[in-house]
C-alpha positions as CSV (number, residue, x, y, z in Angstrom):
1,X,6.7,-72.3,-28.4
2,X,8.9,-71.3,-30.8
3,X,9.4,-67.3,-30.4
4,X,10.9,-66.8,-33.8
5,X,8.7,-65.8,-36.6
6,X,8.6,-68.5,-39.4
7,X,7.9,-67.1,-42.9
8,X,7.5,-70.3,-44.7
9,X,4.0,-71.5,-45.6
10,X,2.4,-68.0,-45.5
11,X,0.7,-66.3,-48.3
12,X,2.6,-63.3,-49.6
13,X,-0.2,-60.7,-48.4
14,X,0.4,-62.2,-45.0
15,X,4.0,-61.9,-45.2
16,X,3.8,-58.4,-46.3
17,X,1.3,-57.6,-43.2
18,X,4.1,-58.9,-40.8
19,X,6.7,-56.8,-42.2
20,X,4.6,-53.8,-42.0
21,X,3.7,-54.9,-38.3
22,X,7.6,-54.5,-37.7
23,X,8.3,-51.4,-39.7
24,X,5.3,-49.5,-37.3
25,X,6.8,-50.9,-34.1
26,X,10.3,-49.7,-35.3
27,X,8.9,-46.3,-36.3
28,X,6.9,-46.2,-33.0
29,X,10.2,-46.6,-31.0
30,X,11.8,-44.1,-32.9
31,X,9.1,-41.8,-32.4
32,X,9.3,-42.6,-28.7
33,X,13.1,-42.1,-28.5
34,X,12.8,-38.5,-30.4
35,X,10.0,-37.5,-27.8
36,X,12.5,-38.7,-25.0
37,X,15.0,-36.7,-26.4
38,X,13.1,-33.6,-27.2
39,X,11.5,-33.4,-23.4
40,X,15.2,-34.0,-22.2
41,X,16.1,-30.9,-24.1
42,X,13.1,-28.9,-23.2
43,X,13.8,-29.7,-19.4
44,X,17.3,-28.6,-19.8
45,X,16.2,-25.4,-21.4
46,X,13.3,-24.7,-18.8
47,X,16.2,-25.4,-15.8
48,X,18.9,-23.3,-17.5
49,X,16.2,-20.1,-17.9
50,X,14.9,-20.7,-14.3
51,X,18.9,-20.7,-13.2
52,X,19.5,-17.7,-15.2
53,X,16.2,-16.2,-13.3
54,X,17.5,-17.1,-9.6
55,X,20.9,-16.1,-10.5
56,X,19.7,-12.3,-11.3
57,X,20.9,-13.1,-14.8
58,X,17.5,-11.3,-16.2
59,X,19.0,-10.8,-19.6
60,X,19.9,-14.2,-19.9
61,X,16.7,-15.6,-18.5
62,X,14.8,-13.3,-21.0
63,X,16.5,-14.9,-23.7
64,X,15.8,-18.7,-22.5
65,X,12.3,-18.1,-21.5
66,X,11.3,-16.4,-25.0
67,X,13.1,-19.5,-26.9
68,X,10.8,-21.7,-24.8
69,X,7.7,-19.2,-25.9
70,X,8.8,-19.7,-29.2
71,X,8.7,-23.5,-29.1
72,X,5.1,-23.2,-27.9
73,X,5.5,-23.1,-24.0
74,X,2.9,-20.9,-22.5
75,X,2.4,-21.8,-18.6
76,X,2.0,-19.4,-15.6
77,X,5.8,-19.5,-14.3
78,X,7.3,-18.6,-17.8
79,X,5.1,-15.6,-18.4
80,X,5.4,-14.3,-14.7
81,X,9.1,-14.8,-14.8
82,X,9.3,-13.2,-18.1
83,X,7.4,-10.0,-16.5
84,X,9.4,-9.9,-13.6
85,X,13.0,-9.9,-15.6
86,X,12.0,-7.5,-18.0
87,X,10.3,-5.3,-14.9
88,X,13.6,-6.0,-12.9
89,X,15.6,-4.8,-16.0
90,X,13.7,-1.7,-16.7
91,X,12.4,-3.0,-19.9
92,X,9.0,-2.1,-18.9
93,X,6.9,-2.3,-22.3
94,X,8.3,-5.8,-22.3
95,X,7.0,-6.5,-18.6
96,X,3.4,-5.1,-19.2
97,X,3.3,-7.4,-22.7
98,X,4.2,-10.5,-20.5
99,X,2.0,-9.7,-17.7
100,X,-1.0,-9.3,-20.0
101,X,-0.6,-12.5,-21.2
102,X,-0.2,-14.0,-17.8
103,X,-3.4,-12.3,-16.6
104,X,-5.3,-14.2,-19.6
105,X,-4.5,-17.5,-18.8
106,X,-7.4,-19.2,-17.2
107,X,-7.8,-20.8,-13.6
108,X,-4.7,-18.6,-12.0
109,X,-4.9,-16.4,-8.9
110,X,-3.1,-13.4,-9.4
111,X,-1.1,-12.4,-6.5
112,X,-1.4,-8.4,-5.7
113,X,2.2,-8.0,-6.0
114,X,1.6,-8.6,-10.4
115,X,-1.2,-6.5,-10.6
116,X,1.2,-3.5,-8.7
117,X,3.9,-4.3,-11.2
118,X,1.5,-4.6,-14.4
119,X,0.0,-1.0,-13.3
120,X,3.8,0.3,-12.7
121,X,4.7,-1.0,-16.1
122,X,1.7,0.7,-17.7
123,X,2.8,4.0,-16.0
124,X,6.3,3.7,-17.1
125,X,5.0,3.3,-20.5
126,X,3.0,6.5,-20.4
127,X,-0.4,4.9,-20.1
128,X,-1.6,6.6,-16.9
129,X,-5.4,5.8,-17.5
130,X,-4.8,2.1,-18.1
131,X,-2.4,2.2,-15.0
132,X,-5.1,3.9,-12.8
133,X,-7.3,1.2,-13.5
134,X,-4.9,-1.8,-12.7
135,X,-3.6,0.3,-9.6
136,X,-7.4,0.2,-8.3
137,X,-7.6,-3.7,-8.8
138,X,-4.3,-3.7,-6.7
139,X,-5.6,-1.6,-4.0
140,X,-8.9,-3.6,-3.8
141,X,-6.8,-6.9,-3.7
142,X,-5.3,-5.6,-0.5
143,X,-5.5,-3.0,2.2
144,X,-2.5,-3.9,4.3
145,X,0.6,-3.4,2.3
146,X,2.5,-0.2,2.8
147,X,2.0,1.1,-1.1
148,X,-1.7,0.6,-0.8
149,X,-2.1,2.5,2.3
150,X,0.0,5.3,0.5
151,X,-2.2,5.2,-2.7
152,X,-5.1,5.6,-0.7
153,X,-3.7,8.4,1.0
154,X,-2.8,10.1,-2.0
155,X,-5.4,9.8,-4.6
156,X,-4.3,13.0,-6.5
157,X,-0.6,12.2,-6.3
158,X,-0.1,13.0,-10.0
159,X,-1.6,16.7,-9.3
160,X,0.4,17.0,-6.5
161,X,3.7,15.9,-8.3
162,X,2.7,18.2,-11.0
163,X,2.8,21.0,-8.3
164,X,6.3,19.9,-7.5
165,X,7.7,20.0,-10.7
166,X,9.7,22.7,-12.4
167,X,12.0,23.3,-9.2
168,X,14.9,22.0,-11.2
169,X,16.9,22.6,-14.2
170,X,18.9,19.5,-15.6
171,X,21.8,19.3,-18.2
172,X,23.2,15.7,-19.2
173,X,26.8,15.5,-18.8
174,X,29.3,15.2,-21.5
175,X,31.4,12.4,-19.6
176,X,28.5,10.0,-20.1
177,X,29.5,7.0,-22.6
178,X,27.4,4.8,-24.7
179,X,27.2,2.2,-21.8
180,X,25.6,2.8,-18.2
181,X,27.1,5.8,-16.0
182,X,25.5,6.0,-12.9
183,X,26.0,6.5,-8.6
184,X,27.7,9.9,-8.7
185,X,29.4,10.9,-5.4
186,X,31.3,14.0,-4.3
187,X,34.9,13.7,-3.5
188,X,36.2,17.4,-3.1
189,X,36.2,19.1,-6.6
190,X,35.9,15.8,-8.3
191,X,33.1,13.6,-9.1
192,X,33.1,9.9,-8.6
193,X,30.8,7.6,-10.3
194,X,30.2,3.9,-11.6
195,X,30.1,2.7,-15.0
196,X,30.3,0.0,-17.3
197,X,32.4,1.7,-20.1
198,X,35.0,-1.1,-19.7
199,X,32.9,-4.0,-20.5
200,X,30.8,-2.5,-22.8
201,X,27.4,-4.3,-21.1
202,X,24.3,-2.2,-20.6
203,X,22.5,-5.0,-18.9
204,X,19.8,-2.9,-16.8
205,X,20.3,-4.7,-13.6
206,X,22.4,-1.8,-11.7
207,X,19.7,-1.6,-9.0
208,X,19.4,-5.4,-8.4
209,X,21.6,-7.9,-6.1
210,X,23.1,-9.3,-8.8
211,X,26.7,-10.9,-9.2
212,X,27.6,-9.9,-12.6
213,X,31.1,-8.1,-13.1
214,X,30.5,-4.9,-15.5
215,X,30.9,-1.7,-13.6
216,X,34.1,0.2,-12.3
217,X,34.8,3.4,-10.3
218,X,35.8,6.3,-12.4
219,X,36.6,10.1,-11.4
220,X,35.2,13.1,-13.3
221,X,37.8,16.1,-13.2
222,X,36.3,19.4,-13.5
223,X,37.9,22.4,-15.6
224,X,38.4,25.9,-14.6
225,X,34.9,26.5,-15.5
226,X,33.5,23.7,-13.3
227,X,32.8,21.6,-16.0
228,X,33.5,18.0,-16.2
229,X,35.3,17.2,-19.3
230,X,38.0,14.6,-18.4
231,X,37.8,11.1,-16.7
232,X,40.2,8.7,-15.4
233,X,39.5,5.1,-13.9
234,X,40.0,5.1,-10.3
235,X,43.1,3.1,-8.8
236,X,43.2,-0.6,-9.2
237,X,42.6,-1.2,-5.4
238,X,39.1,-0.4,-6.1
239,X,38.4,-2.0,-9.3
240,X,38.6,-5.8,-9.2
241,X,37.0,-8.5,-11.3
242,X,33.8,-7.8,-9.3
243,X,30.9,-5.3,-9.8
244,X,32.0,-2.0,-7.9
245,X,29.5,1.0,-7.5
246,X,28.1,3.7,-5.3
247,X,30.6,5.3,-3.2
248,X,30.9,8.1,-0.2
249,X,33.8,9.8,0.8
250,X,34.3,11.8,4.1
251,X,34.8,15.4,3.8
252,X,38.7,15.1,4.5
253,X,38.8,12.8,1.9
254,X,40.7,10.0,4.0
255,X,38.0,7.2,4.2
256,X,35.7,6.0,1.7
257,X,32.5,3.4,1.5
258,X,31.9,1.9,-1.5
259,X,29.7,-1.0,-2.9
260,X,31.3,-4.4,-4.4
261,X,30.5,-8.1,-5.0
262,X,31.2,-10.5,-2.3
263,X,34.5,-11.7,-3.2
264,X,37.6,-13.4,-2.4
265,X,41.0,-12.5,-3.9
266,X,39.7,-10.1,-6.2
267,X,37.1,-12.4,-7.7
268,X,33.4,-13.3,-7.1
269,X,32.3,-15.3,-4.2
270,X,28.9,-16.8,-4.6
271,X,26.5,-17.7,-2.1
272,X,24.7,-21.6,-2.1
273,X,22.3,-20.3,-4.7
274,X,25.2,-19.3,-6.8
275,X,24.7,-15.5,-6.2
276,X,27.6,-13.0,-5.5
277,X,25.8,-10.5,-2.9
278,X,26.9,-7.0,-2.6
279,X,28.4,-5.5,0.3
280,X,29.6,-2.4,1.6
281,X,33.5,-2.1,1.9
282,X,35.5,0.6,3.9
283,X,39.1,2.1,2.8
284,X,41.4,4.2,4.6
285,X,44.0,6.7,2.6
286,X,47.6,6.3,4.3
287,X,50.5,7.9,2.8
288,X,48.6,8.9,-0.5
289,X,47.6,5.2,-1.0
290,X,44.5,3.4,-0.5
291,X,44.6,0.9,2.1
292,X,42.7,-1.3,4.6
293,X,40.1,-2.1,2.5
294,X,37.8,-4.4,4.8
295,X,34.1,-5.4,4.4
296,X,31.6,-4.0,6.8
297,X,30.8,-6.2,9.7
298,X,27.0,-6.1,9.0
299,X,27.4,-7.6,5.5
300,X,25.8,-11.1,4.7
301,X,26.6,-13.8,2.4
302,X,23.0,-14.2,2.1
303,X,21.8,-11.0,1.3
304,X,23.2,-7.7,0.0
305,X,24.0,-4.3,1.2
306,X,24.7,-1.6,-0.8
307,X,24.6,2.2,-1.5
308,X,26.4,3.8,1.3
309,X,25.7,7.4,2.3
310,X,26.8,9.7,5.2
311,X,25.2,11.9,7.7
312,X,26.3,15.4,7.9
313,X,28.4,14.6,10.9
314,X,29.5,11.2,9.7
315,X,28.1,9.3,12.6
316,X,25.4,7.5,10.9
317,X,25.8,5.5,7.5
318,X,22.6,5.2,5.3
319,X,22.7,2.1,3.0
320,X,20.2,-0.2,1.2
321,X,19.8,-3.5,2.0
322,X,17.4,-6.9,1.7
323,X,18.7,-8.1,5.2
324,X,16.2,-9.9,7.7
325,X,13.4,-7.5,8.7
326,X,13.1,-5.8,5.4
327,X,9.7,-4.4,4.4
328,X,10.2,-5.3,0.5
329,X,12.6,-6.0,-2.2
330,X,15.0,-3.6,-0.6
331,X,14.5,-1.1,2.4
332,X,16.8,1.6,3.5
333,X,18.6,1.1,6.8
334,X,21.0,3.3,9.2
335,X,23.7,2.2,11.4
336,X,25.8,4.3,13.9
337,X,29.5,4.6,13.4
338,X,31.2,4.7,16.8
339,X,34.4,6.8,17.6
340,X,36.6,4.0,17.2
341,X,35.2,3.3,13.7
342,X,33.4,0.0,14.8
343,X,29.4,0.2,14.1
344,X,26.4,-0.4,15.7
345,X,23.2,-2.4,14.9
346,X,21.6,-1.5,11.9
347,X,18.0,-0.1,12.1
348,X,15.4,-0.2,9.5
349,X,14.1,3.5,8.5
350,X,10.4,1.9,8.8
351,X,7.5,1.8,7.2
352,X,6.9,5.3,6.4
353,X,9.6,5.5,4.3
354,X,10.3,1.7,3.2
355,X,7.4,-0.1,1.2
356,X,6.9,-3.7,-0.3
357,X,9.2,-2.4,-3.7
358,X,12.6,-0.8,-3.8
359,X,13.8,1.6,-1.8
360,X,17.5,2.5,-2.6
361,X,20.4,5.0,-3.2
362,X,19.8,7.0,-0.2
363,X,21.6,10.6,0.3
364,X,21.5,12.6,3.3
365,X,22.2,16.6,3.3
366,X,23.7,18.5,6.1
367,X,20.1,19.8,6.7
368,X,19.2,16.3,7.7
369,X,16.7,15.6,4.5
370,X,17.0,12.2,2.9
371,X,16.7,12.0,-0.6
372,X,16.3,8.4,-2.1
373,X,14.8,6.4,-5.1
374,X,11.7,4.2,-4.9
375,X,9.1,2.7,-7.1
376,X,6.9,1.7,-3.9
377,X,5.9,5.5,-3.4
378,X,3.3,7.0,-5.9
379,X,5.4,8.2,-8.7
380,X,5.5,8.6,-12.6
381,X,6.6,5.4,-13.3
382,X,10.0,3.0,-12.8
383,X,11.9,4.3,-10.1
384,X,11.3,8.0,-8.9
385,X,13.5,10.3,-6.5
386,X,11.8,11.3,-3.3
387,X,13.1,13.8,-0.5
388,X,12.0,13.8,3.4
389,X,13.2,15.3,6.6
390,X,14.4,12.8,8.9
391,X,13.1,14.3,11.8
392,X,10.3,12.1,12.4
393,X,10.5,8.6,10.9
394,X,7.4,7.3,12.2
395,X,5.3,10.1,10.3
396,X,7.6,11.2,7.4
397,X,6.3,13.5,5.1
398,X,7.6,12.4,1.5
399,X,7.6,14.6,-1.4
400,X,8.3,13.5,-5.4
401,X,10.7,15.8,-6.5
402,X,8.5,16.0,-9.9
403,X,9.6,16.8,-13.4
404,X,12.2,17.3,-14.9
405,X,14.2,15.3,-12.3
406,X,11.7,12.2,-12.4
407,X,10.1,10.8,-15.6
408,X,8.5,7.5,-16.4
409,X,11.9,5.9,-16.5
410,X,14.3,4.8,-13.8
411,X,15.5,8.0,-11.8
412,X,17.8,7.3,-9.2
413,X,21.2,8.2,-7.2
414,X,20.7,11.6,-6.6
415,X,23.4,13.9,-4.6
416,X,22.9,17.3,-3.5
417,X,25.0,20.2,-2.4
418,X,22.6,22.5,-0.6
419,X,25.0,25.6,-0.4
420,X,25.6,25.7,-4.1
421,X,21.9,24.2,-4.7
422,X,23.3,22.2,-7.3
423,X,23.7,18.2,-7.7
424,X,23.8,14.9,-9.8
425,X,21.4,12.2,-10.5
426,X,21.3,9.2,-12.8
427,X,18.5,8.3,-15.1
428,X,17.9,6.0,-18.2
429,X,15.4,8.1,-19.9
430,X,15.1,8.7,-23.6
431,X,17.6,11.1,-25.0
432,X,20.6,10.0,-23.4
433,X,24.1,9.0,-24.5
434,X,23.7,5.4,-23.2
435,X,21.8,2.9,-21.0
436,X,22.0,5.3,-17.9
437,X,23.3,8.7,-17.9
438,X,24.7,11.3,-15.2
439,X,22.7,14.5,-15.2
440,X,23.7,17.6,-13.3
441,X,20.8,19.9,-11.7
442,X,20.3,23.1,-10.4
443,X,17.6,23.9,-7.7
444,X,15.7,27.1,-8.8
445,X,12.8,26.8,-6.7
446,X,12.6,25.9,-3.1
447,X,11.4,22.3,-2.4
448,X,8.4,22.8,-0.3
449,X,9.0,19.7,2.4
450,X,6.9,20.9,5.3
451,X,3.3,20.1,5.1
452,X,0.7,22.9,5.1
453,X,-2.8,21.7,5.7
454,X,-5.9,23.2,3.9
455,X,-9.3,21.3,4.3
456,X,-13.0,22.5,3.6
457,X,-16.1,21.0,3.6
458,X,-19.5,20.7,5.0
459,X,-21.2,19.0,7.9
460,X,-24.6,17.0,7.4
461,X,-27.2,14.9,9.3
462,X,-26.3,11.3,8.7
463,X,-30.0,10.8,8.6
464,X,-31.8,13.6,6.7
465,X,-28.6,14.9,4.9
466,X,-29.5,18.5,6.0
467,X,-26.6,20.9,6.8
468,X,-25.5,21.3,10.4
469,X,-24.7,24.8,11.6
470,X,-22.5,25.5,14.7
471,X,-20.5,22.2,14.4
472,X,-16.9,22.2,16.1
473,X,-14.2,21.1,13.9
474,X,-10.5,20.2,14.5
475,X,-7.8,18.5,12.9
476,X,-5.6,16.6,14.8
477,X,-2.2,14.6,14.2
478,X,-1.2,11.0,15.2
479,X,-0.9,11.8,18.9
480,X,-4.0,13.5,19.3
481,X,-2.7,17.2,18.9
482,X,-5.2,19.7,17.4
483,X,-3.2,21.5,14.7
484,X,-6.3,23.5,13.4
485,X,-9.7,24.0,14.6
486,X,-13.0,25.9,13.5
487,X,-16.6,25.9,13.4
488,X,-19.4,25.3,10.6
489,X,-21.1,28.5,9.5
490,X,-24.8,28.9,8.8
491,X,-24.4,26.9,5.7
492,X,-22.6,24.1,7.5
493,X,-19.4,25.0,5.6
494,X,-15.9,24.8,7.1
495,X,-12.6,25.9,5.8
496,X,-9.6,25.0,8.2
497,X,-5.6,25.6,7.6
498,X,-2.7,24.6,9.7
499,X,1.0,23.1,9.8
500,X,1.5,19.5,9.9
501,X,4.5,17.4,10.1
502,X,3.5,14.2,8.2
503,X,1.4,11.0,8.5
504,X,-2.2,10.5,9.0
505,X,-4.4,13.1,10.3
506,X,-8.2,13.5,11.5
507,X,-10.6,16.1,11.1
508,X,-13.0,15.5,13.9
509,X,-16.7,17.1,14.1
510,X,-18.7,17.6,17.6
511,X,-22.1,18.8,17.9
512,X,-24.6,18.5,20.9
513,X,-27.0,15.8,20.4
514,X,-25.0,14.1,18.0
515,X,-22.4,11.5,17.8
516,X,-19.1,12.8,17.4
517,X,-17.6,11.8,14.0
518,X,-14.2,11.6,12.3
519,X,-12.4,11.0,8.9
520,X,-8.9,10.0,8.3
521,X,-6.7,11.5,5.9
522,X,-2.8,11.7,4.6
523,X,-1.0,15.0,5.0
524,X,0.1,14.2,1.4
525,X,-3.4,15.0,0.2
526,X,-3.4,18.7,1.6
527,X,-5.4,21.3,0.1
528,X,-8.7,19.1,0.2
529,X,-12.2,20.5,-0.6
530,X,-15.8,19.2,-0.8
531,X,-15.2,16.9,2.1
532,X,-18.4,15.6,3.7
533,X,-18.7,15.1,7.3
534,X,-21.7,13.3,8.8
535,X,-22.9,13.5,12.3
536,X,-25.2,10.6,13.4
537,X,-27.9,12.1,15.6
538,X,-27.8,10.7,19.5
539,X,-31.1,9.1,20.0
540,X,-32.2,9.9,23.5
541,X,-35.2,8.3,25.4
542,X,-38.5,10.3,25.7
543,X,-39.2,12.5,28.7
544,X,-41.1,11.2,31.6
545,X,-44.8,11.0,31.0
546,X,-44.5,10.0,27.3
547,X,-46.8,7.1,26.0
548,X,-44.8,4.8,23.8
549,X,-47.6,4.1,21.8
550,X,-47.7,7.7,20.5
551,X,-43.7,8.1,20.6
552,X,-42.9,5.0,18.6
553,X,-46.1,5.4,16.3
554,X,-47.5,1.9,16.7
555,X,-50.8,0.3,16.9
556,X,-52.5,0.5,20.0
557,X,-52.8,-2.6,22.1
558,X,-56.5,-3.6,22.2
559,X,-58.5,-6.3,24.4
560,X,-61.6,-8.2,23.4
561,X,-64.5,-7.5,25.5
562,X,-64.5,-8.9,28.9
563,X,-60.8,-10.3,28.3
564,X,-57.2,-10.0,29.4
565,X,-55.1,-12.1,27.6
566,X,-52.8,-10.6,24.9
567,X,-54.1,-10.6,21.0
568,X,-52.0,-11.7,18.4
569,X,-52.2,-8.3,16.8
570,X,-50.8,-6.7,19.6
571,X,-47.7,-8.8,20.0
572,X,-45.9,-6.6,17.4
573,X,-46.5,-3.4,19.2
574,X,-45.5,-4.8,22.6
575,X,-42.5,-6.1,20.8
576,X,-41.5,-2.5,19.8
577,X,-42.1,-1.4,23.1
578,X,-40.0,-4.1,24.6
579,X,-37.1,-3.2,21.9
580,X,-37.1,0.4,22.9
581,X,-36.8,-0.5,26.9
582,X,-33.8,-2.5,26.0
583,X,-32.3,0.3,23.9
584,X,-32.5,2.4,26.8
585,X,-31.9,0.4,29.8
586,X,-32.6,3.3,32.3
587,X,-36.0,4.0,31.4
588,X,-39.0,2.4,33.8
589,X,-42.7,2.1,32.4
590,X,-45.9,1.8,34.1
591,X,-48.4,0.0,31.6
592,X,-51.9,1.7,32.3
593,X,-54.8,-0.4,31.0
594,X,-58.4,0.4,30.6
595,X,-61.9,-1.0,29.8
596,X,-64.8,0.5,27.7
597,X,-68.0,1.9,29.9
598,X,-70.0,-1.2,30.0
599,X,-70.3,-3.2,33.0
600,X,-70.4,-1.9,36.5
601,X,-67.4,0.1,37.7
602,X,-65.9,-2.1,40.2
603,X,-65.6,-4.8,37.8
604,X,-64.2,-2.9,35.2
605,X,-61.6,-1.5,37.1
606,X,-60.5,-5.4,38.4
607,X,-60.6,-6.3,34.6
608,X,-58.5,-3.3,33.8
609,X,-55.8,-4.3,36.4
610,X,-55.9,-7.7,34.9
611,X,-55.2,-6.6,31.6
612,X,-52.3,-4.4,32.8
613,X,-51.0,-7.4,34.7
614,X,-51.1,-9.7,31.6
615,X,-49.3,-7.3,29.6
616,X,-46.6,-6.5,32.3
617,X,-45.9,-10.3,32.9
618,X,-45.7,-10.8,29.1
619,X,-42.8,-8.1,28.7
620,X,-41.1,-9.8,31.6
621,X,-41.2,-13.1,29.8
622,X,-39.5,-11.5,26.8
623,X,-36.6,-10.1,29.0
624,X,-37.8,-6.9,30.5
625,X,-36.4,-6.7,34.5
626,X,-39.3,-6.9,36.8
627,X,-38.2,-4.0,38.3
628,X,-38.6,-1.7,35.5
629,X,-42.5,-2.7,34.3
630,X,-45.1,-2.2,36.4
631,X,-49.1,-2.2,35.6
632,X,-52.1,-0.2,37.1
633,X,-55.9,-0.8,35.9
634,X,-58.2,2.5,35.5
635,X,-61.3,0.7,34.8
636,X,-63.6,3.2,32.5
637,X,-62.0,6.4,34.3
638,X,-60.2,7.5,31.2
639,X,-62.3,6.9,28.2
640,X,-61.0,8.1,24.8
641,X,-64.5,9.2,23.5
642,X,-67.8,10.2,24.7
643,X,-69.1,6.3,24.9
644,X,-70.3,6.6,28.4
645,X,-73.2,4.4,30.2
646,X,-75.6,7.0,28.7
647,X,-74.6,6.9,25.1
648,X,-75.2,4.3,22.7
649,X,-71.9,3.6,20.9
650,X,-70.9,1.4,18.0
651,X,-68.5,-1.9,18.8
652,X,-65.7,0.0,17.0
653,X,-66.2,3.0,19.6
654,X,-66.3,0.5,22.6
655,X,-63.3,-0.9,21.1
656,X,-61.0,1.9,21.4
657,X,-61.3,2.3,24.9
658,X,-60.2,-1.1,25.7
659,X,-56.8,-0.6,25.6
660,X,-53.3,-0.5,27.2
661,X,-50.6,2.5,27.0
662,X,-46.9,2.5,28.2
663,X,-46.0,5.5,30.0
664,X,-42.6,6.4,31.2
665,X,-42.3,7.0,34.8
666,X,-38.6,7.4,35.1
């Protein structure tokens, strides 16, 4: 068969149809080609956005993803990554917008992390009421995360922060540029800091493990009045084609630890994912020149180590990292500095300080007070600065520094001279010179880093809700040590106060004839009022001689005339007696059975014994130990009315005497 199309002999309209068919085929092929090319192009755009995101280049990732959204893309990953990229870039308004779009998608499982980040973003935008709604959703979604525990421990944290506020006076420094200036550190009378003023890049990724070269170390020099009005770039040995930031100098000025990207020959060195991790380097001053710049041995190529801080005796180095064993995005660690300059093994500061979010930029005073930035502890939004004594890392008492140090934006990298009560920190709050500015501060009010408990409330009966007077109350710490105690008054009220260190505490109430009760609470929620402690009455067995029919308020166990079998209407009452005996396994019961007055005495006594025996046997079949149940018949000796042989009584009156009783005998 000829595969060619022969147009000879065809009618004109037939030729037209064939030509149109060929056109349509060509057009369809053209459309398929366009779709294929477009699909390949879009796949490239998506891949680029994902690579930018994975490489922590959030600014480029945001731009790439937003172009995809403009082209009509709207899937879960794009919204999630856009929310995260903006969140990590401290663009909290944009982050909240993308998270909101994410939550509106159908049939998606929302992880607790995104509930938390959305709530944090709303808080950073000043929408505290809506933030609280979503923070409650986060707490309901997980009760195991450190952040959720801390939020539950501090339901009134905003009030607590307000009480701590006004302890500082702050001032924006003249040395700030239009770009990012942050991470101040002391070096004698000079101030060393990190800045992006050389590159003009203000991307908000200084808190991240990223590989972008945009910051250098500078020195601010003070005039005779102690004001910093002149800056100069640090030696080239510090400022390579890498990212340098967050330094700390020894007191003699001869050793410095600072943060730099992983590098080789002064250039970026990346891991298999294309990321240049952060590392801490040490340099030594020899004959006036900085030499021997070496990376610390616990750095890693697949994780970051950054933001060094020295203890007062310079025998320990604190830092932030996402190394193995990290609780969250970044944790605080400490490592021993040995006499020969070598290092011990890094130790995580633990879940008392570290959360699932970011803990970073540590600083330690000579009083052993740790200052650090975090967006995992309850705060005002973004990164807040916190303080805690390092005496007990298992149960640290952590204090938010409050306003004006902290805002709804990012506040971080605080350093403090406790002798002069002066210090510096960085913030990207509104009203500054650039992306991040360095602020000086003076502490004008002592910061209370010691916990003092004050808890008041009332003790009540769990069953009746009545007040309980003279109940003994005690507050105990995590080790069980009593830190405060007292007794409820005639109205059931109590008011306890004491000193605490940090961590979870319990208020324990005790009272004779009641089960002990306790309530857990956190020291951060001190000055608690209107606490209700409920005590459950202890169920005790009835005394010997008690008839359980009356004690349990059950229907009497009756028998038919001249019968000893258990009636159906008696089963429910007998079962309640059985339940009581199982609840109090030490109790022994005697079944005492009776007859009415009709019939001779000997017959009635035998009949009543049969009734006692059948009742006992029934209870044994229901699981009662035979040693705990016995039966005795009393015939017509114990009538409950005047229906003797001499009196003519009704059927109902005679029925009242044909019964079994359950008497506690032991």
